[in-house]
C-alpha positions in Angstrom: -163.0 26.9 -8.5 -162.7 26.0 -12.2 -163.5 22.5 -13.4 -160.6 20.2 -13.8 -159.3 19.7 -17.1 -158.1 16.1 -17.6 -156.6 14.0 -20.5 -156.9 10.4 -20.9 -153.6 8.9 -21.6 -153.8 5.1 -22.9 -150.4 3.7 -22.2 -148.9 0.7 -24.3 -152.2 -1.2 -24.6 -150.5 -3.6 -27.1 -150.6 -7.0 -28.2 -147.7 -8.0 -26.3 -149.4 -7.7 -23.3 -152.3 -10.1 -24.2 -150.1 -12.6 -25.9 -150.8 -15.8 -23.6 -147.7 -17.6 -22.5 -145.5 -14.6 -23.6 -143.0 -12.7 -21.4 -145.4 -9.7 -20.7 -148.7 -11.1 -20.6 -150.4 -9.1 -17.9 -151.5 -11.3 -14.7 -153.2 -9.0 -12.7 -155.8 -8.0 -12.9 -157.3 -10.1 -15.5 -156.0 -8.7 -18.7 -159.4 -8.8 -20.7 -161.1 -7.1 -17.6 -158.6 -4.2 -17.3 -159.0 -4.1 -21.3 -163.0 -3.5 -20.6 -162.2 -0.6 -18.0 -159.8 0.9 -20.6 -162.4 0.9 -23.6 -165.1 2.3 -21.1 -162.8 5.1 -20.0 -162.2 5.8 -23.6 -166.0 5.9 -24.6 -166.5 8.5 -21.7 -163.6 10.5 -22.3 -164.8 10.7 -26.1 -168.4 11.5 -25.0 -167.1 14.3 -22.7 -164.7 15.9 -25.4 -161.4 14.9 -23.3 -158.4 15.0 -25.2 -156.9 11.5 -25.8 -153.4 10.5 -26.0 -152.5 6.8 -27.0 -148.9 5.4 -26.5 -147.0 2.8 -28.3 -143.8 1.5 -27.0 -141.3 0.7 -29.6 -138.2 -1.4 -29.8 -135.9 -2.0 -33.2 -137.0 -4.7 -35.4 -136.0 -7.9 -34.0 -136.5 -7.0 -30.4 -138.0 -9.8 -28.3 -141.0 -7.6 -27.3 -142.3 -4.3 -29.0 -140.4 -4.6 -32.0 -141.4 -2.0 -34.6 -144.0 -3.4 -37.2 -144.4 -6.6 -35.3 -147.9 -7.9 -34.2 -147.1 -7.5 -30.6 -146.1 -4.1 -31.5 -149.4 -3.0 -32.4 -152.1 -1.5 -30.6 -154.7 -4.1 -29.4 -157.9 -4.2 -31.6 -160.1 -2.7 -29.2 -158.2 0.4 -29.1 -157.7 0.7 -32.9 -161.5 0.3 -33.5 -162.1 3.4 -31.2 -158.9 5.6 -32.5 -160.0 8.9 -34.2 -157.7 11.5 -35.9 -158.2 13.8 -33.0 -156.0 11.6 -30.6 -152.5 12.5 -29.8 -150.4 9.4 -30.8 -146.8 9.0 -28.9 -144.2 6.7 -29.7 -141.6 6.0 -26.9 -138.6 3.9 -26.1 -138.2 4.8 -22.2 -140.8 4.0 -19.4 -142.2 7.4 -18.8 -144.2 8.8 -21.5 -142.8 12.0 -20.9 -139.2 11.1 -21.7 -137.9 11.8 -25.4 -141.3 12.9 -26.6 -143.3 16.0 -26.8 -146.2 15.0 -24.4 -145.5 17.8 -22.0 -145.8 20.3 -24.8 -149.1 18.7 -25.9 -150.4 18.7 -22.4 -149.8 22.6 -21.9 -151.2 23.6 -25.4 -154.4 21.6 -24.6 -154.5 23.4 -21.2 -154.5 20.0 -19.2 -154.4 19.9 -15.2 -154.4 16.4 -14.8 -153.7 13.3 -16.9 -155.7 10.2 -16.4 -153.8 6.9 -16.9 -154.9 3.6 -18.3 -152.9 0.7 -19.2 -149.7 -1.0 -18.8 -147.6 -1.8 -16.8 -148.6 -0.5 -13.3 -145.1 -1.8 -12.2 -143.2 0.3 -15.2 -144.6 2.7 -17.4 -147.3 4.1 -15.2 -145.1 4.4 -12.2 -142.3 6.1 -14.4 -145.1 8.3 -15.9 -146.7 9.2 -12.5 -143.3 10.1 -11.0 -142.3 12.4 -13.8 -145.4 14.3 -13.8 -145.0 15.5 -10.1 -142.3 18.0 -10.7 -144.0 19.2 -14.0 -147.0 20.2 -12.0 -149.6 18.1 -13.7 -152.1 16.2 -11.5 -152.2 12.2 -12.0 -155.3 9.9 -12.0 -154.6 6.1 -12.1 -157.6 3.6 -12.8 -156.6 0.8 -10.5 -158.8 -1.8 -12.6 -157.8 -0.3 -16.1 -154.0 -0.9 -15.4 -152.1 -4.2 -14.4 -148.8 -5.7 -13.9 -146.8 -9.1 -14.4 -145.0 -11.4 -12.0 -141.2 -10.5 -11.4 -138.3 -12.5 -10.3 -134.5 -11.4 -10.2 -131.5 -11.5 -8.1 -133.2 -9.8 -5.0 -136.2 -12.0 -5.0 -139.5 -12.6 -6.4 -143.1 -10.9 -6.1 -146.4 -12.0 -7.8 -148.3 -9.8 -10.0 -151.2 -9.3 -7.4 -148.9 -8.3 -4.6 -146.9 -6.0 -6.8 -149.9 -4.0 -8.1 -151.7 -3.8 -5.1 -148.2 -2.4 -3.4 -147.9 0.1 -6.2 -151.2 1.3 -5.9 -150.4 2.3 -2.3 -147.1 3.8 -2.9 -148.9 5.8 -5.8 -151.7 7.1 -3.7 -149.3 8.2 -0.9 -147.6 10.9 -3.1 -148.0 10.5 -6.8 -151.5 9.9 -7.9 -155.0 9.7 -7.0 -155.9 6.0 -7.3 -159.4 5.3 -8.3 -161.3 2.4 -9.8 -163.0 3.2 -13.3 -166.4 3.5 -11.8 -165.3 6.1 -9.3 -163.3 8.2 -11.9 -166.5 8.0 -14.1 -168.4 9.4 -11.1 -166.0 12.3 -10.7 -165.8 13.0 -14.3 -169.6 13.3 -14.7 -169.8 15.4 -11.5 -166.9 17.7 -12.4 -165.1 16.7 -9.7 -161.6 15.8 -8.3 -160.5 12.4 -7.0 -159.3 12.2 -3.2 -155.4 11.9 -3.1 -153.4 11.0 -0.1 -150.0 12.3 0.9 -147.0 10.9 2.3 -147.5 12.4 5.9 -150.6 11.0 6.3 -149.8 7.7 4.6 -146.7 7.3 6.8 -149.0 8.1 10.0 -151.4 5.5 9.1 -148.8 2.8 8.3 -147.1 3.6 11.8 -150.5 3.1 13.7 -151.4 -0.1 11.1 -148.0 -1.8 12.0 -147.8 -0.5 15.8 -146.9 -3.4 18.0 -150.0 -4.7 20.1 -149.4 -3.7 23.5 
């Protein structure tokens, strides 16, 4: 079997996600712990000669978040300090990295089999990108401790960031992605192996058994 060709995709690691008290401040996992894992993944990908894409969400000037040219729109300094001219830079205005960009073409040009996603947020751009990748034939890996979520509330209720993040990891593992810690991903990359991925059928059966009424 040919070795899996991965590309590391750094999704929206921008200052607005680190602004204390801001609307998009990552709540779970701790944003600085997830950032440390993101930089670990970048360093390994660089060492391995893996294709790397850095993604930046952008809204027009004056928008409350990610306003073009604003400090919040800028990539986090830890990303900027590692960035090289070989990286693919993608600017997007939709949740999915594929929407309205040349991301798919870049992946095919680089003969990529699977994307490894790090960055934010689990509950928006990570989820949308994984779902979009499925019908295009790309494998997806998501590093659970190199991503994160925020608290959400609307007309339908409320959910805290930890519950949201952990629930979405179960959902993604059931069909859309192989979910792993940064440590497990590092071992897989160094061994040239794939990460275990679940499927909807087995996840459904395990779910049925887990919530079966006790006789």
